[in-house]
N, C-alpha and C positions, 0 to 999 in steps of 0.2 A: 242218468239218461236225458235228459236233456239234450246234451253234448253229443249223444250217440245220435239220435233223433235227428237235429240238426248239421251235422258232420257223418252222417254216412247214410241215412235212410233216405232224406230226403233229396241227396243230391242222386246217389242211386237210383229214387223213384224219378225223379225227374230227367234223368237222360232215360229212362227206360220209357218213358209218357212221348217223350220227340220219337225216341225210336220206332212206336208204334203209332204216331202221329194220335194221339188222343190230347185232349185238350189239355192246358194246363189245370184248371178247376178237377180231372179226376179223380176220382174217389179212390184212393188206397184204403186195405184193411190191416192194420196191427196186430197181431195177436200176442196178447200181455199174458203173464201168471202172475195170479194174484196175490205176487209181493206184495208188501207195504208201501212201498216207493211208486209201482203202478197203481194203487188202489188211492196215492194220497188229491186229495185234493187241488192241493199246487201243481201236480203235474199235469192233471186231467184239465185243469184250467189253463197251464201255460199251451197245452196242445191246443185245446179247444179256440183258444187267440188267436196262436200265431198262426195255427195250418189245419182249417175249417174242412181240407180236404180228407186227412188223413181223420178215418173210421178204427176205433179201438173198439175192442171187446176182450173181455177176460176170461182165459181157460180155466173151467173150474178145478179144484184140487179131486187130484185122482182123475185126471183124464189126460196129463199131458201124452199118456202112449197114444191115445189117439189123435189128441189136435194137435202135436208137435211132434214130431216124427225126427227131426233132427236131433232135437235135446234125446231122445232113447236109444235112437242111430247112429249117431257123430258125438255128439258132447258128451253124453255122458260115458260111454267107453275112455274117449280120451282123459276125461278129468277122473276117470277111475286108474288109468295107467299112470298119470302126471300125480295120484294119491300115493298106489306102490313104490314109485320109483323114488319119492320125496320118503317115505317111511324104508325102504332097502337104504338110503344110505343113512340115515339115522340109527337105524340098530347095524350099518356098518362101522360104522363113525364109532359107535358107544363099545364094542367090544374090541377097538382096538387099542380106544383109550382104557379101559380093563385090562387088557396083556399088556399094555405099559406102564398100569397101575397107577395113571395122572386122569381116574376118572372126580370128576368135581363134586365135593361136598354136599353133600345135601343140603338144603338150609329146615 
């Protein structure tokens, strides 16, 4: 998560602040899920020490559809499509092996 913040978010926000003519210390808001890595003391301490201008808050469980629209509208359908594709591939491969009678024995 630290790599994501340092290598992707900070350069992006820095460039956007330059384009907008905002000061370097202009605060930016980072919305986070309540995953354990996001709520860890190690991550919050690092974020507070490295980037004082990044203000973060946590989206309460069950509020993703309200607060994080990209998770619902873009990422969820994308992840679901990947999952379905992986499942279809596994089923196809298993059926081929069964037809060839080369199925791996179950241990």
